[in-house]
N, C-alpha and C positions, 0 to 999 in steps of 0.2 A: 260167603265161603261155601264151597260145595265139596263134600268128602265122599268119594265113591258113590255118587248119587245126588239127589236133590233134597233140600230141606223142606219140610212141610210147614214150619213156622220159623219166625225170626229168632235167632239165638240170643241169649242173654250174655252180654259182654260185661264181665265183672272183674274187679280186683279181688285180692284175697279177703280183705275185710268185707267187701260187698257180698262175697260168696257166703260168709257166715251170716250176714244179715238176711240173705235170701233163704238159707236153710232154716234159720230161726223162725222166719215168717211162715214157713210151710209146715211147721209142727201143728199137731191137732190142738194142744193146749200149751202154747209157747210160754215159758217162764219169763219173769221180768228180767230184762237184760240191762245191766247197769251201764251208764255212760262213763267216760273216762274221768269226769269230775267226781262222780259218785264213788267210783272205785278208789280214787285218791283219798277221799274223805274217810272211807272205811279203813284204808291202809294206814292213814295217820293214827286213827284210834288203835289199831292193832299194834303199830310200832310203839306207841306210848305205853300200852299195857305190857308189851314185852320188855320195854326198857326198864320198867319198874322192877321186873324180876331180876335183871342183870345189872342193876345200879351198883356202883357208878360205872357208866359206859365211858370208853375212851374217846367218845365223840358225842356231839349234840344232835338230837333228832330235829332236823330242820325240814321244811317242806321240800326243798330241793333234794335232800337225801331220800325222802319218801318216794319221790318220782323215780330216782335211780333204783331204789329197792323194787318197785313194781316193774321197771324195765328188766331187771335181772330175774325176777320171778317169772315173768312172761317168757323170757328166753329159756329158762329151765323147763317149764312145762311144755313149751313148744318142741323141745328136744326129748320129750317123753320122760323127763326126770321127775320123780316124786320128791317131795320135801324131805322125807326121811332118808331117801337114798342120797340126796345132795349132802345132807349133814354127815352121813356115814362116809362118803367119799372124801370130803374135805378133812374130817377128823382123822381118817386113816392116812391121808397124805401128810398131814402135819405131825401125826404121832410118831412117825419114823425119825423125825429130827431131834427128838429128845425133849424132856421137860426142863424147866428152869430158864428157857429163853424167853425174854419179855416180849419179843416180836411174835413168837409162836403163841404165847398166852393171849395176846391181844387178838390174833386171828381166830383162835379157838372161841374166845368170848364173842367176837363178831359173828362167827358162824352160828353159834347157839342162839344168839339174838335174832339173826335173820331167820333161822328155822322156826323159832318161836313166833316171830311176827307173821311169817307166812302161814303157819297153822292157825293163828288167831284170825287172820284175814279170811281163810277158807271157812272157818267155823262161823264167822259173822255172816258170810254169804248164805250159808245153809240155813242159819237161824232166821234170816229175812226172807227166805224163799225166792231169792233172786239168783242170777247167774252171771258169770263172765264168759269169756271165750272158752276157757278150759272146762268149766262145768257144762257149758253148752255142748262141747264135743262128746262128753259122756252121754248126755241126753240124746243127741242125734244118733248115736250108735245103738242105744237101747230102745228108742221109741221111733217107729216108722212115721214118716211124714204123711201129711194129708195129700199132698201132691208131690210124690218123690221125684228126684232127678233120675233120669235114665241114662243120660250120656253126658260126659264131661270131657272137654278138650282143655288141656293145660299147656299154655304157651310160654310159661316161665320155668326156669330151672329151680334148683333148691336155693335156700337162703345163703349158702356159701358162694354160689356162682352169681346170684342175683339178689340185691337188697330187697326186692319186692317178691322174691320167690317163696316156695313152700318149705315148711319145716317137717322134720320127721313125724311129728304128731299129725300134721295135715295129710301126709301120705298114708299114715295108719288109718285116719278117718276115711279116706277114699277107698281103702280096701275093705272096710267094715260097714260102710254106709248102706242101710237097707235099700234094696231095690235098685241100686246103681248098677247098671248092666255092663258099661264099658267106660274106660278112661283112656283117652289118647293123649300122649305127651309129644309135643312138637318142639324140636330144637335143632340147632345146626350141628354139623359134624365137629366143628371147632369146639363148641361148648361140651359136647360129649367127650371129646379127647382130653379136655381139661381136668377130668376127674369125676364129672357128673354121671357118666355112664356107670362107673363102678358103684357109686353111692346109690343111684336109683335102682339098680338091680338088687342091692341089699335091702332097700326099703319096700320094693315091689317084686317079690319073688314070683317067678313064672311069667315075667313080662315078655310079650311077643315083640320082636324087633323086625322092622322092615321099612321100606321106602314107600310112603303113601303117595297115591296119585291125587294131587290137589289141582283140580280143574285141568288135568292134562299136564304133560311136561312142557315147560317153557324154555326157550333158548337162554342160556346163561351168558350174559354180556358183562364184561368187566369195565367199570367206569374209568375215565381218564383222570389222572391226578394232575391238578393245576399247580405247577411249580413256579417259584419266583424267578424273574429274570435278573441275574446278578452280573455286575460289571467285572468282578474278578474271576468269573467262571466257576464259582463254587457250586456244589451240587446239593444244596439244601432242598428238601422235599416239602418244606413248610414255609409259611410267611411269618415274619416277625414284626409285630407292631409295638408301639410304645406302651399302651395300656388297653384295657377292655373297651373303652369308649372308641378308640381308634380302630379296633377290630371291626366294630359295626359301621364306622364311617367308611372304612375301606370296602366293606361289602356293599354299602349303599352306592359308593362311587362306581364300583364295578358294574352293578346292575344298571345304573343310569347310563354309563358309558356304552354298555353293550346294547342299550335300547330294548330291554326285555319287554315282552308283551304281558298283559294282565294274566293270560293263561300260563305263561312261563313262571310268573311269580307264584301261582298256586301250586306249582310242582317243584318249588325250591324250599329248602329248609336250612335253618341255622340251628345247629345242635350244640348244646352245652351240657356240662356235668351238673352244675347248680344254676337254678334260674336267676338268682340275684348275683350281681346287679344288672344283668342283661335286660330284665323286664323293666327296670327303672330307666335304662339308657335308650330303649327302643324309641320312645316318642321323640327324644331330642336328637336322634341320629337318623334312623330309618324314616320316621314320620316327618322330620324337618326336611329331608331330602325328597319327599314325595314318593317314597317307596312304600307300597301297601304291605301290611304285615298282620299276622294273626297270632294272638297269645293263647296258650293253652293252660298256663299255670296261674295260680292265684298269688296275689301279693300279701305280705304280712299285714295283718290288721293294725299292728302297732305303728306301721308307717303311715297310716291315714292321719291327716291333721287333726281330726276330731279326737283321736286317741290321746293327743296331747292334753286335752281338757281334763281327762282323768288323771294324768300324771301331774299336771299343774296343781290340781286340787289336793292330791295326796302330798305333794312336795310342800305345799304351803302349811299343811297340818304337821307334817314330820319335822319341819324346821321351826315349829312354833311361831309361824308367821314372820319369818325373817324378811328383811326389806326386799331382797332380790326375789324371793318366792312370792311375796305379796304383790309386787309390781307386775311380775309375770302373770299372776292370776287376773289382775285388772286389765292387762293388755291382751289377754286371750280373746280371739275373735269368735270363740265358740261358746263363751259363758257370759252371763249377764246377771249381776246382783242388784240391778237398779230398776226393776220392774220393766225391763225391755228397753229402757233408754240407754243411749250410748254415752260414755264418758269421754270427753275430749282428750285426745292424746297429749295435748299441751298440759292439761291438768294432771295427768298421770306422770308426765315428765317432771313437772314442778313438785309433785308429791315425792317422787324419787329423790330429788335433790334436797328437799326440805328434811325428809327423814334421815338422809345421810348427814346433813349438817347437825341434826339433833342427836346424832349418834344412836339411832334406833337400830338395835340388833335383833329384835324379835320380842315375843311375849305379848299376849293380848292385853294384860293389865297395864303394861308400859305404853302401849298404843292408846289405850283409853285415857291414861294420865296425860299424855301429850296432847290429845284432842281437847281435853279440858283447859289446857294452858297453851293453846295454839298461838304461834307467833303472829304478829300483825304486819309483817313486811309484805312486799309485793308478791314474792314467790309463794309465800304461805297462803296468801289470799287466793292466788290462782290455783293452788293445790286443794283448796277447801272442798270443792265438789268431789274430787277423787278420794279425799279422806273419808267422806261420809259413806261412799260406796265400799271402801276398804273396811270400815267399821262394820257395815252390814254383813259383808262377807265373813269377817272374822267371827262375829257373833253366831252366824249360821254354822260355821265349821267348828266352833269351840267344843261341842259335845263329843267330837271324835277323839279328843285327847284323853277321855276317860275310857279305860278298858271296859269291854262289853262282850257279850256273846258274839261269836263269829258271824252267825246268820243275821243277827240284828245289825252289826256294823256294816255288812255288805249290803243289806236291804236299805239301810239309811243312805248309803253312798249312792245307790241306784235312784232312790227317790230324790236326793239332792240334785243329781245330774239332770234327771228328767225335768225337774222344776226350773233349773237355771240354765238349761241349754238356750242359747240365743235363737229367737225365731228366724227361720230361713227366709230370705227375701224372695219374692215372686220373680220368676224369670231368670233366676241365677242358674246358669248351665251346670253348676256343680252341686246344686241343692239336692237333687235326687240321690247322687252318690253319697253325700254327707248324711242325708236322712237314713239311708240304708245302713251306713256304718254306725250311726247312733242306735238304731234298732238292734243291731247285732251286739253292741257293747252292753246295752241294758239287758238283753236276753242272756248273755253270758253271766252277768253279775247276778241276776235273779236265779239262774241255774246253779251257780256256786252257792248262793244263800240257801236254796232248797236242799242241796246236797248236804251241807253242814247241819241244817236243822234236822234232817232225817237220820243222819248217820254219825256225825261227830261235831259237836258244837262247843268247842273250847272258848275260853275267854281270850280275846285278842286285843292287843294294843294297836296303835296306829302303825307301828313299824311292821307288825305281822300282817295287818290288813294290806298295807302297801306292797309288801313282797308278794303276797298271794295274788293280788289284782294285777300287778305288773306281769307276773309269770303267766297268768291266765290269758291276758291280752297278747303277750308275746308268742303264745303257742297257736293262736288262731290265725287263719288266713282270710283273705277278702277277695272275692271275685270282682274283676273290673271288666267293663265293657270293652270288647275288641271287635275289630272288623271281621267279616266272614271270609274275606279273601286276602290273598297276598302271601308273602313269605311266612312259612310256619316257623315259630320259635318254640322248639321242643327240647326236652332233655334226652339223654342218650337212651333211656329206657323206652320212652314213647316213640323215638325215632325208628325203632324196630318194626313198628306196626304201620308206618307210613310208606307210601309209594312216591318216590321223588326222583326227578331227573337230575337235580343239582343239590348237593349237600355241602355246607361249610361247617366244619367242626371248629369251635372257638374255645379259647381258654385252656389250651393244652400246656399246663404248667404242673410242676410237681405238687404233690399233696391233693391234687384234684383228679388227675388222670395217671394212675388209678386213684380212687378216693381212699383216704385213710380210714381204716375201720374204727368204729367208736370204741373208745377205751373203757374198760370195765373198772369202776372205781373201788371195787371190793377186793379183787384177787388178781394176782399176776398171771401171766400166760401159762406157766407150768401147771399151776393149780387148775386153771380153767380147762386145760387139755384133758384132765381127768374127768371133767364133766361133759366132754364131747365137743368142746369149742374147736373150730378148725385151725389149721396152721396158716401162717402168712403165705406159705408156698402155694397152698390150695387156692387161696383168695386171688393171688397174683396171676396164677394160671388161668383162672376163669375170667379175670378182668382183661387179660391180653386176648383171650379168645373173643370176647364181646367187642373189643376194639377192632380186631381184624374183620369181624363180620360187619361192623359199622362202616369200615372203609370200603367194603364191596357192596354196600346196600344201594346206592343210587344207580340210576340207569345210564346217565351220561357222564357227569363230571363230579369231582369231589375236590375240595380245597381244605387245607389245614392251617390254622393260625395259632400262634402263641404270642406272648407279650413279655416285656422286660420289667415293667413297673406295676405294682399293685398298691394303690394308695401311696405312691411315691417311694415305696420300698422295693428294692430289687428282688426279683423272683427268678427261679431257674425253670427252664422248659421241662416238659414231661419226658421221662425216660422211655415212655411208650413210642415216642417219635423215632427212636432208634430201630423199632421193629417195622416201620412203614415199608422199608425197602424189601423186607422178606415177603410181603404180600405179593409183590411183583406186578403192580399196576402199571399200565402204560402211562407215560407222562407227557405233559404239554406245557411249554413255557408261556406264562402270561403274567401281566402286571396286575396284582390285586388292588393296587392303589395305595399301598402302605406308605410309599415314599412321599406321595402328595399329601396324604392325610395328616402327616406330622406337622405340616405348615399351614393347613387350612382346615375347613370343616365343610360338611355337606350343604350348609345353607349359603351357597354362592350361586352366581349366575351360571357356573359350569354345570350345576346339577339341575336347578329349577329356576326358570326365569321369574323375576320378582312379580311380574304381572299375573303369574299363575298361582300366586300365594294368596290365601285369604287374609283379611285384616284380623289382628294387627301384625301378623307375620309379614305382610307386604311392606309396611312402613319400616319394620325392623330390618328387613333384607335390603331395602333401599339405603337406609342409613349405613348399614355395615359395608355395602359394596361401594358407596360413594364417599366414604370417609377419607381422611388424609392418609398418605402413605405412612406405614409404620416406621420408616426410616427418618421421618422428620424429627427435628430436635424436641418438640413438645412431648414426644413419647419416650424421651431419654433424659429425664431430669431437668428439663428447661421449660419455663413458662413463657418466655419472651419478655420484652421490655415492660416494666411496671411503672406506674406513676409514683413519683417520689413522695415520701411521707415521713413523718417523725416516728422513729423507732426507739423503743427502750433498749438500753444497753444490755439488759439481761436477755432480751429476745435475740439480739445479734450474737450473744455468746451461745445461746441455744442453737442458732444456725450453724456456728462453727462446730458444735458437738454433734449435731444431727440435723441436716436439712429437712429430713422427713418430718421430724417432730416440730420444727419451726413452721413448716407449711401447714400442718394440721392445727397447730395451736394458734398461730398468729395471722395466717392468711384465711384458712377456712373457719377460724374462730371456734373450733370444737373444744368442748370441755373434756377433761379426763373422766373416764368412767369411775364413779365412786366405788370404793371397796369397803366391805363390812369387816371391821377388825374389832376384836375385844379391847384393844388398846389403841392409842392414837396412831394414825398413819403418819408418815414422815412430814407431809405438808402441814397438818395441824400441829404436830410437835414443833416444827420450825416456827409457826406463828406464835405458839405459846412462849417459846424461848425468846423471840424478839420482843414480845409484849412484856415479859417479865423484866428483861434488862432495860428496856426503855422506861418502864415505870420505876424501876429501882434508881436509875441515874437521875430521873426528874425529881424523885423524892430526895435523893442524896444532895442535889444542888439546892433544892428548896430549903433543906435543913442547914444550909450554909457551909457545907463541906466542899472541898475542891479536890485536890489530888488524894488518891488512896495511897496511904503509906503504912508502914509497919505499925505506927502508933494508933492509927484509927481502923486497923484491919478488923478488929473484933466488932467495932460499931457497924462496919459495912456488912459483916456476916449476920448480925442481928437484924439489920434493916432488910437484907435480902430475904431472910427467913420470913419476916412479916409480909413482904410483898408476895412471896411464893405461896404462903398460906392463903392469902386473899385470892390469888389467881386460881388456886386449886379447889376452892370451896365448892364450886359447882360440879366437880367431877366425882364419879364413884370412888369410894374409899380405896379399892384395890388399885385403880388406875392413878389416883392421886398419890398413893404411896410410891408407885413406880416413878412418876415424874418428879416427886419430891427428892427421891434418892438420886435421880439423874442430875438435878440442878444443885442440890445442897450437899450431896455426897453422903458417905457413911463411914463407919470405922474401918471399913476395908479399903475404900478408895475415895479420893477427892472428887468433888462434883464439878460441874461446869462453872459455877460461880467462883470457885477457888481459882480456876485457871484464869478467869477474867481479872480477878483481884490481884493475883500475884504478877501478872503481866504488867499491870500499871504500877504496882508497888516497887517493881525492880527498875522503873525508869526514873532518872534523877530530875528531869525538867518538869516543873509544876504545870498543872493544867489550869488555864485561865478561864475557859468556857467550854461547854460541851454542846454540840449540835446533834440532836437525836432524830433519827429518821428524817434526815435533811433532804428536801427535794432539790433536784438539779434538772432544770427544764429550760429549753430555749435553744438559741443558736450559739455554737461554740466554734472556736478556731482550732483546727488540727494541723500540725506540722507534718508534712509528708515529703517524700523524695522529690515530688514535683512542685513543692512550695506549699504555701498555706492554703487551707481549704475550710470553708465555713460549712458546718453540718448542723442539722437540727436533731437534738437528742432529748430524751427524758430518762430520769432515773431517780433513785432514792438511796442515799448513803445511810447505812445502818448507824454509824456513829462517827462524828468528826470531833476530835479533841484539839482545841486551840491551845498551844503551848506558850510559855512565857518568852521563849527565845525567838518568836516570830514564825515558827513552823507549826504545822498541824499534823496530827496522827490520824490516819484513816483506818477504820476497823470494819471488817466485814465478817459477820457471824455465818458459819457454815455448819449445818447440823451433821453433814457427812464429811467426806474427804474434801480438801481444797481442790480447786480445778487445776488442770494442767496449765503450767505457766505459758506454754507455747500457744495456748488458745484462750487464755484468760483475758477478759476485756473489762469486767466491772471495776475491779480495784484500781488498775492503772488509769482507765478513762475517767472514773470518778475523781481521781486525784488531779488530773488535768483540768476537768470541769470545775472542781472546787477552787483551784487556784484562781481561775478567772472570775468566779462568782463571789469569792470572799473579799475581793477588792471593794465590792458594793456593801458587804456586811459591816466591815470596819474600815473606814477610809483612812485611818491614821497610819496604817502600815500595810505592807505587802506580805501576804501569807504564802508560804511555800511548803509544798509537801516534803516532810522530813522523814516520815515512816508510814508504811502501809503494811498491814498484817491481816492475815486470816486467823480468826480464832475458830479452829476446826474441832468440832466435837466428835469427829470420827478420825481414824487413822492414828499412827503412833505418836504424832506431835500435836500439842494443843495450839501452840503459837507458831504460825508459818509465815515468815516475812515475804513480801513480794520481791524485794531485792536484798541480797545478802550484805552488800557493802554500799555505803552512800555513793561511792564512785560509780556504781552500776545504775543509779537512779535514772539518769538522762537516757541511757541506752534502752532501758526497759520501757520508759514512757514513749520514746520515739518509735520503738517496734510496735507497741500497742496502738499508737495512733495510726501507723501505716496499716496495721491489720484491720482496724476499724474502718478506715476508708475503703480498703479493698473489699471488705465484707459488704459495705453499703453499695458499692458498685455492682457486686455480684447479685445482690438482692434486686437492685433496680433493673439489671439485665435479665432477671428471671432465670438464673442458672446457678448451679451449685459451685462453690469456690474450690472445694477440696474433694479428695476421694472419700468414699464412705468410711467411717471408722471401722477398724477391724473387729472389736467386740460386738457381738450381736445380743440384743435383748428385746423384749416386748415393750411396745410403747402404748400405754393405756389410754387410748382415745376412742370414744364411742358415743352413743346416744345421738343419733342423727336421723333426720327425717328427709322427705323427698324435696324439700325446698332448698335450692342452692344458696350459698352465702352470697352476700353482696360483693360487687366489685370483680366478679369473674368474667364479666362481659359475655363473649360468645362461647363459653364453655358449658357443656351440658352434663347431665348426670346419667350415668348408665346403670340401670338396675340389672345386675347379673343374677336373675332368678331362674330356677329350674321350672320347667313346664310353662303352661300358659298363664298361670297365676301364682303369686307367692304363697297362696294358701296351700299349694300342693307340696311345698317343701316339708321335709320330715321334721317332726318336733323333737326328735331325740338326737343325741350325739352319736351318730351312726357311722362316723368316718372309718373306724376300724373294720366294720362289717360290710357296709355298703356305701362307700364314699361317694359314689356317683349320684346318690339321692340328693346331696346338698353341696355339690361342688360347682365351681364356676365353669362356664363354657371353656373349651380347650384354648380359645383365644379371646381375650377381652378386647375392649375398644383400643387399648394401647398395644395390641399385638403381642401380649405377653403369654408365655406358656402358663398353664394352670399351676404348675409347680412353683413358678416364680410368684404368681399372685398369692398363693397360699403362704409362701415363705415371707413375702414382703408386706402383705396386706392385712390378713386377718388371722385370728387365732385358731381357726379350724373348728368352730363350734356353731351350732344352730340354736337359736333361742327357743325356749320352751313354748313360746306363743306360736311357733310354727310359721315364721314369715320369711324374710329375705335372707339369702345365703351370702350375699356379698354386694359391695358398692364400690364403684371406681369412678374417678374423675379423669377426664381426658379432653383434649381440645378438638372440637368438631368444627367443620366449616360453618355450620349454622345449626340452630335448634329452634323448636317451637317456642313461642313467647311465654307460654304458661306451662308449669309442670304437668298439669292435668292432661295436656294435649300430647305429651310424650308417648310414643307408641309402645315404649318398653316399660312404662310405669306399672306399678302393681295394681291389682284389681281394687275395686272400691271397698272390699271387705278386709283387705290386708291392714295390719296395724303397724304403727311405728314401733320399732324394736331396736335393741342395742346392737349397733353395727360398728365394728372397728373402722376408724377413719382411714381413708386412702389418700395418698398424695399424688403428685405428678409421677406416676410409677415409672420405673426404669428397668430395662431388661438386665442391667448389671447390679440391681439393688441387692445389697446383702444385709442391710439393716432391718431387723425385724421389729 
């Protein structure tokens, strides 16, 4: 920059904070300047001491509140407000409303508390001989610098017009700073007219105004606005995309189609209001399309996978080593509690299942007790190595459960992490990045420990430690390596200082353009106005002025994009788009590529030939471009012909209720993800009820009893009580009491046993024999509309009562509601199969189904008959046989029989690894992971803040939109271990013979993680 002459030395380009750092360093005897962490520690001590004076406070003093207090204090002092003056203004404003109002009294107490805390904070700073920004200002004014500044150029406006601008106290410093000879303020006419001109003249009286010659006058050229080509002739001046990802895809397509040179890329910019999630999306959009780009912003440190290690450790301690948290700790690829040796993922999975079966809910002593009496079955033996590592980890972390001094707790956490970080493998391309992140995390933790040791060292529990550490990591950023050339990705503030030929402004939606001001948590707008807070009108005028300047900043072209969905939630465009026409830019119609981007992605042969891609991107591109058409039936709920096999009747009934669940459970053979509950889950409760009634009726028959009647009802109740007590002996007392009441009943309501007894006591025909848990397996004849059909089935009837009149009663226990009769298969088909098998059981007579009932423990009726009248029996059985045969045919054809059921619900299937199940032939597994490795996926549940970090690609192998995949496939969560974000099955023409050869498989360091199962996904799938 040259200003009316030449510069003799290179200027210092500084932000506001960096300016204070520079002025502090130039003092002869600079005081100790506190870091943000140290200031917060002192403020916590001040707030606690002030809280004791005004106890009881109407709120709790939490770390987050202290942060807001310091933000409010800084704002007051930067507006040249003293603490005493702040208290006086607020008390005067509230005093006019009258006494006796509880809300006013609370605000007065809050104001006095804040003023007292601020005074205590200032007093502690002086006592320690240190300073913050505000004490430093006073020192700079009173003490000349060793090397004073002579000339200062300000290129930002005030804090009202610019979030990075100067405050009244800063302008006051500039007017009183010793030896500062001149200050030049550079801004545009639009910003001056927005109200900054009036304010700056008030803060800098005697300001000389004029138009400076900056390297001579340059010809002013207005850029051309690129407008969309619409079919209906509408005159929109902006392009509308589906989401943020497709904004970048459209830009990549445009630059590739126009054949821009490398030099043109360096003169182009993508401008956003907030860097996230655009910085996350750039590698998978611009990078995947071969468009060079350069990042200027840092990413959140909390988004680095290694930050998950801290969260996993704290979560394990906070939950008292619950099963889920403990398994996540063992599966973390960043930690090792086994002297550097890896634990097999199969062993960790077996430990997960075994602990679930043992009803382990947490607590170190409970885990130690289980280890001493570890089961001897196959799964438990496989889990034994993982159990030993889990015990070692728990013993190492157990000390954190005891409250201790904050500095000691934080230092112990840093030592533990440093000791148990897994060694990084040589040659890993991500090792350097991870090592740098580890160093930053340890430095932050030790800085926090030192701050509390020096200024405020309270006793912390694990909950307080976890909150402080998570907030510390969440505030830190992390610089990532970026190319030196290519399209610049910059925010709207940095874009003012660039010289670009082409600019695309993205993310033009409400609440971002203009950005909403940060809400003050202490006072409303009328009270803040008395303290000098600006009005919304002033902010909006300045935001509109900056937007108008940004529209005119490029030399050649400018384009505007907005979107309609943010994390699948509708959003409205920015109202600033209505002001575009007032700028009067010349327009040109051009297709930005938004129409194409909604049905494809940049990684196609249209953008970059597969041969030009590096491995493994080359193999991925070849697979994606050579796959089968998305219109083929295998991508719409059809698997194709399947080999006939013997199916259980319950599996076929599951198929009728939900083909998705049938496929996951019986074809992929996935197990339901276990849930930790303080009481029995429905599956275990159902097993308990079946076992209790099976044991009761066996004991009843062995005792010589037959039919349950009114005369022996009391004997049945006593015997059931004995059976229940034996079955519940191994359960905790609280859970046993709940299940005892459920089965035996109480004085308030009858139990399940009473419903079973009364149902039988009301039937007049005596019971000859009972067949309990009776197996039905083999070939059976089904009568259909096309004649007889032999099918192979298997099943188990809960109870068959052979009656004296030659009929039998079929009973099916249902813990919940009975099934829909139009889809029910088990009870009627079991009746048909039992008629055919009972001829072999007793050859002296032909047994016929006389009654079939559900004993439902849920719903308004306990006893629900399959058919209301005996005359309906044949019709019900005939319909069920036809339904069974149709279902078998549909399964063999590999297509669903009916439409998806209307109610939607989550299907709990998970725990899957990269090995495909047997019997799927030429079907491959598609890992839908973000970035080059699954290790780069975020460890936190960040869908609401930055969904693009852990979302599936816009089109998976089944050509589904990401919205359909998220709705039909997975629960929208990322595991704490920081691994894969999604998994999909699809039919490919061919696949490599081994999973390790798949080009899209995860890196060698990724770990098996809980992933919801996917079926043969369909674009019209509504079942979640």
